[in-house]
Every structure is written in structure tokens, then in C-alpha cells.
N, C-alpha and C positions, 0 to 999 in steps of 0.2 A: 633197581630197588635201592633205597637209601640204606646205608649201613646201620645196623642196630647199635644201640648204646651198649656199653659193657654190662650194665646191670640187666638189661633185657636179654642179652646173650647168655649170661649166666643162668638166668631163670629158665630160658628155653632148654639149655643143656641139662639142667636139673630135672626138667620134665621128661626128656628122652631117657635119661639115666634111670628114672623110676620105672620105665617100661621094660628095660632090659632085666635079664636074670640077675640076681644079686651077686653071684659069684663072678660072672663075667664083668659086671659093672665094677666090682671091687678090684678085680685083677687088671682090667684093661683101662678103664676110664678114670679111676681116681687120680693117677698121676697127672693126666691132662687137665682135670678139673682144678687140681692144686696149682698147676702152672697158670691156668686162667686167673685164679684169684690173686696169684702173685703178680701177674701182669696188669691187673686192673688197679683202679684208684683205691686209696685207703678207705676203709669204711667211714661213713659220715659220723660226725660227733653226735652224742646224745642230744635230743631236742630240749631246748630251753625256752622259758616264757618271758625272758627279759634280755636287754642288751646293755652291757656295761661299757661306758666310754670314759676314758681317763685322759684329761687334758693336762699337759705339762709343758714347761718351757723347752725350747729346742735343745738347751744345753744338757738337760737330763741331770743325771748325777744324784747326789744325796739329797739336795734341796727338792728336786722333783719327787723323789721317793717319799720324802717326808711330808710333802704337800705344802711346803712353804711358798713355792712359786705359784700355786693356784689362787683363785679369788677368795679372799677371806674377810671382805667388808672393811678393810683397813682404810685410813685416810688417803694413803698413797694410791690404792686401787681406785677409790672414788674420784680423786683428782684426774687420774689417767682416763677414767670412763667419761667424765664431763668434758674433758678436752677433746676426746674422740668424737663425742656428739657435737660439740661446737664446730669442729672441722668438717663434720658432715653437712652442716647448714650451708645454704647458698650465700653468696656475697650480699644479696639483697636482704635476706633474713637477718644476717648479722648486723647490717647497717640499721635496720629498723629497730632491733633490740637495743643497740647502742644509743640511738636517738631517743628512745623512750626513757632509758636510764638517765641520760643527760638532762632531758626535760624535767623529769621528776626531781633531780638534784637541784636544778635552778629554782624550781618552785619551792622546794624546801628551804633554800637559802633566803629567798624573798620573804616567805612566811615567817621565818625565824627573825629576820631583821624587823619586820613590821610589828611582830608581837613583843619582842624584847624591848624595843625603844620606849613605848609608853609605860611598860612595867618598871623599867629602870628609872624613868622620870618620877614614877610614883613612890618607889621604894627608897630612892636616894635623898628625898627631901624629908625634913623633920616635920612633925605635925604643926609646928608653929608656922613654917613656911607655907604649907598647904593651906592653912587658915588665912594667911595673908593674901593668897592668890584669889580668894573669894571676895575680897574687899576691893572696891573700886576707889582709887584715890580721888579725893574730892567729894565723895558722897558722905560727908560728915555733917550732921545736923548743926554742929556748932559753928560751921563756916558762915561768915557774914556774906550777905549778897553784895556782889559788885554791880551787876546790872539791875535795873529796877524790876520789880515783880510785875508781870503783865497785868494790866487792868482787866477787871471783870466786865464783860458786856452786860451780864445780869447776875443776880445773886448766885446762880448755880453754874454758869458756863463761863470758862476762862477764854479770853481772846485778847488780841492786840487791838488797842483803840484806833491805831492809825491805819488799819486795813479796813476800808469801807466796803461793805457788801453791796452789790448792785441791787437797787430796788426794783420790784416788779413793775413793768411799764403798764400804766393805766390807759394809755391812749390807743392800745391795740384793739382792733375789732374783736368782738366775741367769737371764739371758735370752740370747737369741741375740746375739752380738756381731759386730762387723765382722771380716773376715779379718785374719790376722796381716800387718801392713803391713811385711813384711821386704823388703829389696832383694836379689833373687836374681840372681846373674850369669847372663847368657844362655849358651847352649852355644857352644863354641868355633867351630863351623861357621857361626855367625850373624854373625861379624865382617864389617863392611862395608868394611874396608880390607885389602888384601893385606899379607902379611908384608914383601914387598919395599918397599911404600910406607911401612910403619911404620918399617922400618930406616932408610930414607932421611930420613924426617922427624926421626928421632932425631939424625941427624948434622947437620941444618941448624942454624946458629947463630940465636939469638934476640936478637942484639945490638940490632937496630932497635927491637924492642918494648921492651927494657929501657931503651934510651936515652930513648924517648918517655915512658915511665911510670916516672920516677925515684921510687923509694920513699923515704919518710922513716921512720925508725925510730919516731918518736913524733910524733903530730899534736896540737897544742894549739889548741883553739878556745874563746876566751873563758874560759880557766881550766880547761877540762876536758881531761884527757889521754886520748888514745885510742891504744892500742897495736895494731898489726896482728896479726891472729890467727896465731899461730905454727904452728898445725896445719893450715893451709890452703895450697893451692898456687895459683900464678898460672895464668890461662887458657892460657898458652902452654907449659905443662909438657909433658913427653914424652907422646906420644899412645898408646904401646903399652899403657898401663894405664888408658886413659880410654874405652875403647869398651864398657865394661860397668858396671853399677851397683856401688855399694860393697858389700863383703862384709857378711854378716849380723853384726850386733853382738849381744852377749849380752842387752842390755836390750830388743831388738826381739823376742826369742823368748818373752817372758813372756806369761802368759795375758791375753787382752783383758779390759778392764773391762766388766762387764755394762751393757747399755743401760738407760736410764731412760725414764720415760713420755714425756717431751718428745721424746727422740730417736725413740721409736717413732711419735710423731705426725708427725715429719718424714718417716719412712719411708713412713707411710700417705699423706702428701701426694705423695711422689714416685711411689708406686704409682698414685695417681689420675691424676697428670699423664702418666705413662708409658702408662697405659691408653689415654688419648685419642690420644697420639702414635702408638702402635703400631697402633691401629685405623683412624685417619683420615689419618695423615701419614707412615707408615713409610718411611724412606729419604729423606724430603724435608727441606727446611731448617727450616720452622717450622709448627707446628700452628695451625689456625684452629678453635678448639673450638666456637664458636657455629654456624658453618655446616658443621661436621664435614668440613672439607677441609684444604688445606695451602696454603702460599705458598712460593715459591722465591726465593732471593736469588742463590746461586751454584750451586745444584743439587748440593750435595756432602754432604747429610745433616748440616747444622750441629748440630741439636739432638742427634742421636745421638752425634756425636763429642764435643760439649761435655759430655755426661753420662757418658762412659765412666768417668772416674776417680771421679765422684760415686757411681756404682753400686758401684765397688770399695770405696770408703770406707764406704758404707752396708751392705756385705755382701750385696748383691743379686746372688748368683752366677748365678742362672738368667737374669735380664735381661742381665747382663754377657755371658754366653755367646752369647745371641741377637745382641747388638750386635756382638760380635767376629766372628761368622760373616758378618754383613753387611759389615763392614770387609774381611774376607778375600775375599769373593766379588763384592761389588757396588761397593765404593769404587774409582773410577777417576778419576785426575786428568788423563788425556789427553783433555780436553774443550775445545772451542772456546768458552771462556767467560771473560769479564772478571771478576776477583775483586779485592776491595780488599786491598792488601798488609797493612795493619794488622789488619783483622778476620780474615784468613786466618791470619796468624802467631799471634795470641793465642788464637784458638778452635781451629783445626785443628792447626797445628804444635804449639802448646802443649799441646793436649789429647792428642795422640798421644805426645809425649815424656813427659808426666806418667804416662799409662797404662803406657807401657813401663817406667818406673822402679818403679811400684807392683806391676805384675804380672810383670815380667821377660820378657814375651812379645816376641820379636824382630820379630813381624809389625808391631807399632806403630812400631818404629824404622825399618823398611824404608819404611813409608808416610810417616813423618816426613821421611826423607831425600828421598823422591820429591817431596813438596810443597815442601820447602825449596829444592830445586834449581830447581823451576819458578817460584819467586818471585824468583830472583836477577836476571832481566832488569830488574827495577824499579830497580836501582842503576846502570844504564847511562845516566847523565846527565852533562852537563858538570861539574856541581858535586859529583857523587857523593851528593847528597841524593836519595833515591829518589822515583820517581813513585808516585802513589797507587794506580794500577790496573795489573793484569797480566793478560794473556791466557795462561793456564797451558797451553793447547794449542798455540798458535802461538809462544810464547816472545817475545812483544812486550809493551811497557809504554808507558803514556801517562799524562799528567796528567788531571784531570777535564775535561769538555768545556768548562767555562766559565772556566777559569783555568789558568795554568801553575804555580800555587802548591800546595804540600802543607801540611798542618797540622803544627805542631811536635809535638803529642802523638803523631801517627801515626808520624812518622819516628824518634822517640826512644823508642818503646814496643814495639819488636820485638827489642830487644837480648838479653833474657834467653833467648828462644827460639833465636835463631840462634847465640848463644855456646854454648849447651848442645849444639846440633846439631854444631858444630865439635868440641866436647870428645868427643862420642860417636863420631863418624865419623873424626876425625883430619884432616878437610878444613878447612883454615884459612880458605878463601875466605868462608865464612859469617860467622865472627867478624870478619875483616878488614873486611868491608863495613859492618857495623853499628858497629864501633869507630871507623871513619873518620868516620861521621856524628857521633858524640859528640865526637870530637876537634875536628871542624870547628866545631860549635856552641859548644864551650868557649871558642873564641877570637873568636867573633863580637861585633861592636858592636851596639848597639840594646837591650841589657838595661837594666833599671831596678832596681838593687840586687839583682841575682840573678833578677828576674822577667823572663820572656821573652815576646815577642809571640806571637800565635796562628798566624801563617803564615810560611812560608819559601819562597823561589823556587827551583825545581829547576834553573834555568839559571844564575843568578848566585850561588846559594848564600847570599843575603842575606835577613835578615828583611824582611818586608813588613808593611803596615798597622801601622806603628810607633805606639806610644803607647797601645795597648789591652792591658791585662794582666788576666788572670783565672786562677782555679784550677778553672774549670768546663770545659765542652766545648772541645776543640781545644788545651788546654794542660795538663790535669789530670795525666795519667799521665807527663808529662815529669819532674815532681818525684818521683813515686813510683818510677820506674825508675832515677833517679840513686842513690837509697838502696839499692834492691834489687840493682842491679848491683854496687855496692860490697860488699854482704853476700855475694852469690853468688860473687864472685871472691876471697873470703878477706880482705876489708877492706884490700886493698893498693893499689887504684887511687885514689890520693888526689885526682885531678882530679874524679872523680865525687862524692866526699865534699864537696869544697870548693864545687862548684856547688850541691849539695843544701843545705848549711848556709847559703850565701849566699841561696838562694831562700827558705828559711824566714825568715831575717832580713828579707828584702824583704816577705814577707807580713805580718810583724809591723809593719813601718814604714808600709806603704801600704794594706793591705787589711783589717786587723782593726778592728772597731767593736763597740759595745755597743748592744743594742736596748732599747726601752721597751715595757712597764713592768718586765719581769723582768730586764733587763740581761743578756741572753744574748750571749755572744761569737759573732760570725759573721764570715765571710769574704766581702767584697763584691768589686766590680770597679772598675777604674780605666780611664777612657777620656779620654786627652788632658788629664790633670790633674783630671778631674772624677770624683768618687766616686759609685758607684751601690750602693745597699743590696740588690742582687740576688744571690742565692745559689742555684746549681744543687744538686739532690740529689746530683749527681756529686761535689761538693766534700766530701761526707761520707766519702770515702775518706781524707781527711787525718788525722782522729784516729787511725786505725789505723796510718798511716805514721809519724806522730809517736811513737806508743807503741812501734813496732818500732825506730825509731831510738834511743829512750831505752834500750830493752832491750839494744841493741848498743853502749852506751857514750856516746851523745850527751847533751847537757846535760839535767838533770832537769826544767828548765822546759818542755822539749818534751812530757814526760808530763803536766805540769800543763795545758798548752794543749790537749792531746789530750782530757783529761777534760772541759774546758769546752766544747769543740766537740762532743763526743759528747752532752752535755746539750742543746745546740742542735739537733742532728739528731733527738734524741728528741722535742723539742718540735715539730719540723716534722711529726711524726706525731700527737702528742696534742692539738695545738690545731686539728686538722682534724676535721670531723664524722664521717668514716668511720674515723678513726684511721690513715689511710694518707697518706703524704706526697705532695704534688704534685711535678711535675718541677722546678718553679722556685718560689721564694718571694721576696717582698720584705719586708724587716724595717722595722718602724716605729721610727724613731730619735728621735721627739719624743713626750713624754708627753701623751697625750690620753685623756679619759675614755671608758671602755667600748670600748677598742681593744686588740686582742691584739698580741703581738710580731710574729706572722706574718700577712702579707697576701698574698692569692692573686689573681692576675689570671685572667680567663676563659680566656685562651689557654694558661695554664700549669698548669691544674688536673688534668691527666691523670697516671696512675700506670702505669708500665711494668713493675712487679714487680722493681724494681731492687734490687741487693744491697749498695750502698755502706754504708748505716747498719749492717746486721747484720754486715758485714765488720769495721767498726771496733769494734762491741760484742764480737766474737770476740777481737780482739787485746787489748782492754782487760781482758776477763775472764781471759785467759791470763796477763797480766802483773800484775794486781792481785788477782785472786780475788774481786772484788766481785760478788756474785750479782745486783745490780740490773741488770747488763747482760744476764744470762740472762732476767730478767723482762721487760725491754724487748723482747728478741727474741721472747719468747713472745706478747706482745701483738700484735706485727706478724704472726706466723703465724696467730693467731686471726682477725685482720681480713682476711688474705688468704683464709682459708677462708670468711669470712662474705660478702665482697663480690666476690671474683674467681673463686671456684670454680664450674666448670660441671658440672652433674650427670652429663652423659654422658661426662665425662673431660676433664681438662685444666684450666688456669687461664687467665684472660684479662686483658689490660690493660684499664683503664677510663678513660673520658674525664672523669669528674667526681667527684673525691674529696669534694666538698662536699655531695653529694646521696645520703644513705644509702638513700633509697627507690628511687632510679634512678641508679646510678653510671655508666650508659651504657657497656656493654661495647664494646670495640674489636675483638673477635674476633681476637685474636692472642696467642699465648704465645711470648715471646722465648726464644731458646735459652739465654740466661744465667739464666733462672729455675731450670732444672735444673742448669746448669753452675756457677752461683755462689750464688744466693740460698739454695736448699735445702741446699747443701753447707756454707755458712757457718753456717746455723742448726743443722745437725747437729753441727758442731764446737763451736759456742757452747754447746750444751746438754751436751756431753761434759765429764766431769771427768778424763779421761785425757789428761795433758799429752803423752804419747808418741803420741797419735793425730795424725799429722802434726806432729812435734816442730819447733817454730820455730827451734831451734838446728841443725836438719839440713836443713830445707826453706825455700825462699822461694817465695811464691805469685806467679805472674804476674798481670797485671791482669784476667785472666779466671778467677782462682781455681784455676789449675792448678799444683800444687806441683812444683817442680823442686829437685833437691838442691843444697845448698851444697857447694862444691868442697873436700872434706877430703883431706888428704894421707894416703897409705897408709903404714902402719907397716912 
């Protein structure tokens, strides 16, 4: 048996004692019981319902007794506690935390420097100095003209008399021509503004607009006098006559010029591209001709909308009718999708407005107003510089995920479209929004002799990434739209002209160089004072813009520079093995044996079927009549057919323009191939100067023609 515990033994003895007689128990057993109690453990302490624990430093003493050494929420104790927790972290955890703090510190320093520099430049100058910055030297009406004023080809249109335009050939056999490109007014029941609103708008004063855009009767820039077009009206004119296209003019009713063989080749190329799109990508954004499928960007049928006015100009009535039916029944902008403001404005809004003007079909104006209204939330920013992305279904807008900046080209290349939408609908909110952007940028510091940086912050409204200047991506169409807005509005908005001319002078001062060995004139880039001989194919828009400016009365040396740069763009094609230009080239500036002017890096040798070169060739042929530009365009079309044509339908971008045996197809046909490239080729090969007359239309940056605002008689 196991021995009993002392307490059980005591209890057992007490029980036996109780059974004995009391006297015997008292006399005999009491001493032994007392001995047992004395030998057993001390009695247990009384029961308590809590436990008290006192923590004190090992030293004890008075401090411990007083509680000084215990935790008392003092700074010293908190520091010791944080340090103990920091030491308990692993080495990896501590490294990650230190990296995050270092990254945030660097971002803070960069943000501080970017924000303080423009503010310092604003606050350190006197009001007189700021006023002087807005004045362009030489734009003084009192200056006497040094060069002769360009002669007028007719009472209304200015042109140079020595530039002979090619006459339409009469000996060509009769072929199917494009439809009569007359501007037909829509029916009265298609007006988008009520008569009440129109009458109210007539009564509203336009003093604020007139005060901001003070017009000068004569503008003199470096000796060339430019007079505002007297037959045009300002954008803020009465809206009761602006909701329909111009009436048919007598010269628009003449018989169309017969098509020539090169134009027929463009039509055949369009048919081939349209075949692939219709069969494999109908109603979707872009065709993937190799895989016989499609890709989506916005899910709004970009290729179809981009090609609407191209089909009208090429005379493809059957294809146009099919596309119109899709727009009427399938095109829906009430979708929960993010779209890019710039791309949607130039492709969708511009394409719909252009097609409305060419066809007179009010369906396209209704759709244009719908998408234009859905893009307006982009302007809800502190600075009124629009966000880059808009959700057209939810009516919300936001910057890109990685930055709060927008690109300068994007926020300044939507004006032609929104201004025209205001003119047609009578709703001034569209034009006010985009005009506000141009007025803001006109006064901004950070420019370099008219050249602008590539980025602008939507919160502060200030340029960012200062010191980098280019005419390539992210800045190109800013300069293009300065000129074209001035032309669109009747050559009256002088701030636009001033900024454009200053920008071209800045290009001449900082970005123009000569290559070796052929001494080609090219436009490079400037980064923090360091020149780079890099030129994007996008820069090939510049010869066309310069020629258009010269046609509208700007200095004749603009046309000279345009022809030099057009030759450079041509060499970007001819010096490459496939005869197709890469996306980016670098020019050789030092004479070396057996080296071409054009050098191509492996990452830049792709071709996206871009239109900029043939666009400039079109302008130069219209204004000079030199047929070499037609020949250059024909070479490009032949090489497109040779290296990018897909037998089952469509054309594809390629990855390697230097490998004729394997150009490495990218399996994508950009929407601008139908919207721009083939359209400009067709117009380039035409000898009919009234086929999209450049004294009546101005092209947006996606090749959609919009009318110049002429005053009604």
C-alpha cells in the first residue's frame, strides 16, 4: 500500500479517536495526536481569489520599494521597449523597413525639389517681368515688314504665288471616283439644342472671351506680316447658325476627278485590310491578322470608327453603309470601362465629327455628343489640367496608376475636337474646358525658348521633369495643335500663333542638327543641356505642319525647313533594308567610313504602319506640286504590301525592319493604318486639290478633317 498523506493520516486518527471512550482518548491519545500535528506541515494559508505579483529590478532597495524601477510610461521606458522590439525583428524585416523609409525619403526630396522650383520662379519675379514673358519679341504691329507679304491666290485665301498646284489630269480614262464631298446641312429636327437655349445663348455677352483673347489687326513676326482672315468667325460666335455644316458651295458640286492607278492600289489595300477586320475582328478595337483574332483596348470598335471617313473619301459606299449600321445599332458608350482621354478624343470623337461633316448624317453628331459628354469628368481636377483616364460608364476620372502627371501632348491635343463639338451643339462647356488648358499652359514657366517639357501635374498644374525637350512622343502634337487651332478659329487667336512660332524658333535653336555623311537635317532631343541625336518617326509630322504654316502666311523659311526634314524622313525609309522606317533612329553626327546617316538600335527597329511621313508628303505635294513626294509615298505602299501584308486579310506591324527575309510579324494592325496611313496615301496620289481642300478643312492628329470656321454670307 502506498503511504497515506499527512492530512489523510490525521483525519483517520481523528475518526478512531472518536470511537474510543473519552477519558481513554484524552489520557492516552492526545499527546500522540499533538505530536502528529507538530510533525506535519504547517496549516495551509487562507484561500484567496487573486494573485499579486510585484516586479522590481534585481537591485531591490529603496527604488524598488518606491516603485521607481517599475514601468511608468516614461520616455526612457518607451525607448527601451521600442529598442527591445526592434531587436526581436529578423534581419530581413529590419532591412525591408529601412528600405521603405529610405525610398519614402528619396521621393519626398524629389517632390520637394519639383514643387519648389516653379513656385520660386513665380514668386521671385516682379509682375512687370511676368508680363514681359507673355510678350513675344517681334510681334509688334508697328514693325515694318522686311519680307514681302504673300500674295493672295484669291480674295479669301492666302498663298504663295510661286508654288504651283498640280492641275487635275484631263486625259485619264474615266474611273469610279469618290463621292461628292459636299457639306450637306442636317434636317432641322436633328438639332441638338432647343430653340430656347439657342435664343438664350444669343443674348449672353461674350465680353470675357473677348477680353482674354485681344486681337491684333496685324501680326508681325520677324518681318512677315500676317493678317487675320476676314471671312472667318471666332469660336464664340452666335450658335444659332453653328449646329449644321456649311452650305454647299458651287465648286464642291463639280464632277470628281477620275481615280488614277495609285489611288486604285490604295483602295485595293483598304479592301484587303477591311476583309481581315470584317472576318476576324468585326466590332472590336484592333485586328490580329496572323492569329485571325482581335484585341481590345476600350471595346468601342476603334478600327471601325477610325475608318469611317476614310471609306467615305475613298468612295466605298457599301462598306460605309455596313459600318454605319454597326454604329447605329451596336455602338454603346454606357460601359464600365476606362478609356484614355486623348486617344478617345482624336479617334472616336474626331472620327464621328469628321464623318458627320462629310456625310451630313446626324447619327454621327449624336454619338459624338454622347462620347464628348462622357469624357468631360477628366477636367474635374484642382488645376483644370485633365486626368489621362476616364470611366465613361461611371463618370469618374483618374491619372495613370503610377503617377499624378499627364503628358503635355495629350492634354493639348484634344482642342480641335472639343471646340468643334461646342460649335455644333452650342454647349460652350466643351470649348471652355480645353481653351482653359491652353490659356494655362501659355502662362506657365519652365519652357525653353518655346519648347515645353513632356509632363504636367494635374494637381499643381505645373510642368514636371523639367529640362527634357523633344518633338517625339509625349510632346509632338502640342506644337501641331497650336497651329491648327489658330487656323481652325480663323487665324484670330494670337496667343496660339505666338506659342507655335516661338516653339519652332526653339526647335531651330536647340534641336536641329546635321548628320553625316549626307548632311541630313534632323530634329534631336535635349535632356538637361545634353543633346541626343535620337529622332522618333513621330517627328515626321513636323514637315507637314511647317508646310501648312507657310501656306497660311508664316515665314517662307518654314517651308524650306519642311522640305529638308521631309528628305530626312524619306531617308529613314530608304536607308533600311526593307524600305520601311523603324520607330526610332539615331543619326551619325561624325564622318566615318562605310557608315550611314541612320543608325538603328535593336530595341527600336519595329514598324507600326505609322502615317507621319506620308502625311508630310501629302502636305508638301499639295503646296509645291513636286511629284517626288508621290513617288516616295508609292515606295512606302509597295513595301507595306511586300513585308506587312497578311494573305488571309489585313496588314501587320513588324518587329525587324532590317531583316527582309524575316521581318518578324507582331500580329497587330493598328487602327490608324486605316484611319490615317491609307487615307493620306490616297490623298497624296490625288491631283484633285478640292478633295479635302486645305483651305476649308484642318486635319486633327488622327487625320480626321474638321472644317475651318468660315463666316456665313
